[in-house]
VEXTORZA-876184 format. One record per residue (C-alpha): x, y, z. Coordinates in steps of 0.25 Angstrom, whole numbers, plus 2048, in hexadecimal, padded with zeros to 3 digits. Layout:
! residues N
XYZ...
END
This chain:
! residues 751
40A8B49A740C8C29AD4028BF9B94078B19BA4158B69BB4118C09C640A8B49CE4178AC9CD4208B79D14198BA9DE4178AB9E24258A69DE4348A99DD43B8B29E742E8B69EE42A8A79F04388A49F54378B09FF42A8AAA0443089CA0643B8A3A0E4318ABA1642A89EA1A438899A1F43A88FA1344888AA1044F889A0344987CA0143B881A0343E88C9F94438829EF4388789F142D8839F04338899E343687B9DD4278769DE42287E9D242E8789CA42B86A9CF41D86C9CC42186D9BD42185E9BC41185F9BC4138669AE4148589A84068539AD4018619AB40586099C3FF85399B3F18579A03F18649983F485E98B3E785698C3DF86398C3DB86B97F3DE8789853E887F98E3E188A9963D888299F3E38799A43EE8849A63E488D9AD3DF8839B73ED87F9BC3F288D9BC3E68929C53EA8879CF3F888C9CE3F489B9D23EA8979DD3F488E9E53FC89B9E83F18A19EF3F589A9FD4028A19FC3FB8AF9FE3F78ABA0C4038A2A1040D8ADA144038B2A1E4008A5A2540C8A7A2F40589EA39407892A3041488BA3141F88FA27421881A2241387FA2041288CA1841E887A1041687AA0D409882A0941288BA0041987F9FA40B8789F74048849F14108879E84118789E44038769E04038839D940F87F9D14098719CE3FD8789C84058829BF40E8779BA40386E9B63FE87A9AD40C87E9A840E87599C40087899740288799841088699140987E9863FE88898540889398440F88B97940288A9713FF89997340D89E96F41389B96142089396142889E95A4238A89654268A19714338A897442B8B59724208B097C4298AB9874328B79864268C09894208B799342D8B799A42E8C699A4208C79A04228BD9AA4308C39AE42B8D19AF41E8CF9B64258C49BF4308CD9C44288D99C541E8D29CE4298CB9D54308D79D84248DE9DE4228D29E64308D29EB42F8E19EF4218DE9F64278D29FE4348DBA0242A8E5A074228DCA0F42F8D6A154338E4A194268E7A214278D9A2741B8D3A204218C8A164158BFA1840C8CAA124168CDA074158BEA024068BEA044058CA9FB40E8C59F14088B79F03FA8BE9EF3FE8C79E34048BB9DC3F88B39DD3F08BF9D83F98C09CC3F88B19CA3E88B19C93E98BD9C03F28B59B73E88AA9B73DE8B39B13E78B69A53EA8A89A33DB8A59A13DC8AF9963E68A798E3E28A19813DF8929813E388A9753E087B9713EB8719733EF86B9663F385E96B3EA8599773EF84D97E3E584297F3EE8399883EA8369963F183D9A13FA8319A33FE83099540083F99440983E9A041183399941283B98C41884699542583E99642783F98742F84C98843984599043B83B98543C84597A44B84697644985497144285997D44A85298845685B98744D86798A44886099645785D99B45A86C99944D8709A04518679AC45F86C9AD45C87B9AB45087A9B545A8749C04638819BD45788A9BF4518849CB45E87F9D346088C9DA4538939D644E8989E345C8999E945F8A59E24548AD9E94578A69F64668AA9F54618B89F24598B99FF4628B0A084708B4A0446F8C19FD4638C6A0645D8CD9F944F8D29FB4438CD9F34438DA9EB4518D79E644D8C99E24418CF9DA44B8D99D44538CD9CF4468C89C84448D69C24528D59BC44E8C79B64428CE9B144A8D99AA4538CF9A44488C799F4408D299944C8D899244F8CB98A4448C198B43E8C597E44C8C497844C8B597D43E8B39774418B996944E8B09684468A496D43C8A59624478A795845289D95B44B89396444A89197345688897446289197145B89C97845989498546888F98446C89E9844638A19904678949984768989964728A699B46C8A09A84798999AC47F8A79B04728AB9B84768A59C64848AA9C54818B89CB47D8B29D848B8AE9DB48F8BC9DB4858C19E648A8C29F44828C4A0148D8CEA0648B8D79FB4818E29FC4738DE9F94728E89ED47E8E19E64788D39E746B8D89E24718E09D74798D59D246E8CB9D24648D59CC46D8D89C14708CA9BE4628C69BD4608CF9B14698C49AA4618B99B04548BF9AA45B8BF99D45F8B099D4538AB9A44498B299B4508AA99044E89D99743F8A099A43C8A498B44489898544288C98E43388B98D43488E97E43E88397C43687998442A87C97A43387C96E43986E97142C86797642386096D41886896940D85E96A41285A97841786897C40F86898A41585B98E42386098A42286D99141D86699D42885D99E43286899B42D8719A542B8669AF4398629AE43D8719B04348739BC4388669C24478699C24458789C643D8729D14478689D64538709D445087B9DE44F86F9E845D86B9E44628799E545C87B9F346286E9F84708719F246E87F9F946B879A06477870A0548087BA0147C883A0D481879A1648D876A0E492884A0C48B88BA18489897A0F47B89AA084828A39FE48C8999FA48188E9F94788979F048489A9E748888C9E547A8899E14798949D748688F9D14808829CF4758889C747F88E9BD4848809BA47687B9B94738869AE47F8819A64798739A746C8799A247387F99647A87299246D86B99346687498947087197E46986497A45B86A97845786C96A44D87696444887495644A88194E45388895846288B95446B88595E47888995848289196048489C95647589E95747689F9664818A99644798B295B46D8B29654778B697047C8C196846E8C696546A8D296E45C8D797245D8E296845F8D895D4548D096244B8DC96244F8DF95344C8D194F43E8D195643B8DE94F43D8D79414318CE9444298D794C42A8E494341D8E793D4218F293342A8F29274338FD92E4348F793B4388E99354428EF92C4488F79384488EA9404508E393545A8EE93445C8ED94345F8DF9424698E19374708ED93F4718E494B4768D894346D8CE94A4708C19444648BA94A45B8C39424608BD9344538B493344A8C09364518C892B4508BD9214418BC9244408CB9214458C99134378C590F4318D19164268D890D42E8E590F43A8E790643F8F191043F8E691B4458DC9124518E590E4548E991C4538DA92045D8D69164668E291A4668DE9284698CF9244768D491E47A8DC92A4768D09344808C792C47A8BA9314818B09284768A592B46C8AE9254728AE91746B8A191345E8A69174608B390F4648AA9034588A290444F8AF9054568B48F84538A78F14458A68F64418B58F44498BB8E943E8C68E74418CB8F54508CC8F44558DA8F74628E18F54658E09044618D190446D8CE8FA4768D79024738CF90E4768C29074838C79024878CB9104868BD9154918B890B48A8AB9094908A48FD48289E8FA47D8AC8F64868AD8EA47C8A68E04708AF8E44788BC8E447D8B98D646F8B68D146A8C38D74768CA8D046E8C88C34608CB8CA4588D58C14568DE8CD4628E88CD4628EA8DC4638DB8DF46F8DA8D54768E58DC4738DF8EA4788D18E54858D78E04888DE8ED4848D18F548E8C98EC4998D28F04968D08FE4958C18FC4A48C28F74A38B58EE4AD8B68E34A48AF8DA49C8BB8D94A78C38D24A38C08C44948C38C54978D08CD4A18D48C24978D28B748D8DA8C04978E58C14988E78B24898E58AF4838F18A84778F98AC4788F78BB4829008C147D8FD8CF47F8EE8CD48D8F08C74918F88D348C8EE8DD4938E38D54A08EB8D649E8ED8E549C8DE8E74A98DB8DF4B28E28E84AE8D88F34B28CC8EA4C08C78E74C78D28E14CF8CB8D64C28C68D04BB8D38D04C68DC8CB4C18DC8BD4B38E08BF4B78EB8C94C18F08BF4B68F18B54AD8F88BE4B79038C04B39088B24A49078B449B9138B04949138BD49D91B8C84979138D349D9068CD4AA90C8CA4AB9108D94A79028DD4B28FD8D44BC9068DA4B89028E84B98F38E44C78F68DF4CC8FC8EC4C58F28F54CA8E68EE4D88ED8EB4D78E98DC4E58EF8D84E38EA8CA4D88F48C84E19008CA4E39038BB4D49038BA4D290D8C54DC9168BF4D49158B14C79178B84CB9238C04D09298B24C39258AB4B992A8B64BC9378BC4B09378C64AC9348D44B09258D24BF9298D14C192B8E04BE91D8E34C69188D74D29218DC4D191B8EA4D190D8E44DD9118DC4E49158E94E19078EE4E68FF8E24EF9098DB4FD90D8DC50491A8E150491F8D24F49208D34F592B8DE4F59368D44E89318CD4E192F8DB4E593D8DF4E09438D24D393B8D34D19408E14D394F8DC4C794D8D34BE9498DE4B59548E24AE94D8ED4B794C8FA4B393E8FD4B79398EF4C49418F04C893B8FD4C592D8F74CF92F8EC4D99348F64D79288FE4DC9208F24E99298F24EA9279014E99188FF4F59198F54FD9218FF4FA91790A4F29209144E391D9104DE91B91E4E59279244E092F9184D292B91A4D392F9294D993C9264CF94091B4C393C9244C794692E4C595592D4CA9629344D29619414D19529424D89519344E395C9384E69549454E894793D4F194E9344F995493F4FA9479464FF94193950A94C93850F94B94651E94C94751F94F93852095E93552095D92651295692750D96193051196B92650996491B4FD9629244FD9719284FD9759194F196B9174EA9719234EC97F91D4E697B9104F29799074F096A9044F996B8F75049718FF50396790A50395B9005109618F951796390751595490951A9508FC5269598FD52A95490B52894590852B9458F95229398F851D9368E950E9348ED50E9418F55139488E95079438E14FE9488EC5049558EC5039568DC4F59518DC4EE9598E84E19558ED4D995A8F94DC9529054E794A8FE4F19509084EB9479134F093B90B4FD9429085009459174FD93791B50693191051193B91550F93892351392992052192E91C
END
């Protein structure tokens, strides 16, 4: 492929157009010569009919491929035959290219069938993407060097030598590629056709009658017209109107190559995962905008501006056209009947080549007409380029009826694909290609961190990985991805592989909030494995189903497993408060401190005002580290009369964090919790500045703050109480607690 691409790059495209113009050929000659390879595509039909009668592939393909290469040898001498009439040289060029094109097109369907046999169906996107990378990189590199060489020979006045040199190099690469073609592995054909040639040709019409394949042919025809209609005119416009050198034309090719190399593997990966049809639709829609940039070029602008605009835009062209290259052939193979694949591919490619061949003639005819009608080459070219945009839109519309078995054609899936960036694709690929436990676990973590919804199916597969570490990470990432469509697969996995269920698996299940998960989670709440019982309780809380209140309440009072009781209480706070209040109230008196803290948190989060008496009793009964959380909860659900108890609790806390938590309860009663939290989180000068800003314009507040800053917090509290005469500030002054002044000054500032 590499050397064959180098051969094609030096004997076709912009370099061949330049040679035709060198010989004095008109737009019609350019279009006619470039159309011949496409029109010759009709020979793929008899080529497929003949090739299918053979047991192997290599002999047939290599024979015709050799003729293709040898027929370009006359082009080496043709530029130097200046004594021959230019029209005759154009005819010789036309004949050589025509015969060579016929030879390669006869072999093409059997070559494609050969590739389809060598490459597994699930890896065709992988193969075509890499083949595109190689072809693009080599083709553009060689073509660019050829363009530089031709520009050099033109500058020194020897263009004919330049063309001879380029064609000679091309033929050399072509013969070298033939050597490697002979090294490809031959395989035996599964279904050898025993029909006569005439019967085989009749069978070639079957794809046209196939209702499933016919829409593909319609799309192929319409899109081929959009490809070929102005194909050679872009390069002709660049030379004639914009006067761009060959080097710039080749740099456009380099830009296409860069865009291709950057994202072509991305196309291949998604092609294998989601099918060719949705990916081809995205690529085709992208090509609609490809000709637009030409409308903004202007021969009156400096050459570097036109060149920069076109080269930059060709990066985009490389991205979208690489998608077409990867997915269109893959879709042809997928839609074709396997036992008649060669004939189907031959018809598809023949239709494509025929319309690509005819459409440039129509384009050049329209171009000649417009030249006369508008008397402006620039306007004529741009009208033709505008028509191409309309043809591309028609191509996208024609693709819609095409169906591919196993491909997801829904609009939401297309949106997911469009939102998936290259970094996400690399992470997904790493899931299947990682060879060690560590790298696979890391890849699963990356997918979860990136919230790649398209990776859900891969993560589900990893739940049966032999490594527990990988299984746990896959489950954790599933929860982070949050793809609701994966919940059914996760449920099925838990039912089919209960022995592989991890805590993270149940946490992921709870995060999906699928009501169908309730029965499984309730069953696992009674599982003999303590870790799974706790995980099931947490998942039931995330599920948020009120039917789980009673089972969780029982679990919260179950003896012998404090971790389960704590998980159950934490889950209850996420469920309807009126039904969970009794169980949470009982948990406030649990012997385990962690459970009492969880219950206090549930009271404040659910604002269970009916449990205020229980909080007061629990604070009196348990004078330990749990009291700070209970004091805060009392600040949420209690009354002003609870301020003294909260301050007394805060005064008992040795740990500053626990003391501040209690004081946040006091601040909640005083109506300044958020402001208190901001102040208590600051230190030093920043806190002083905040306090002075608070006291701005209030001298009495400034005096109190100065006392506080000087270390006399008791005096500062008393000064506030005396000035405001507020009852709650009197309570604060009577029950001094370190940093309680911050809550007091905020309360005083409200007056």
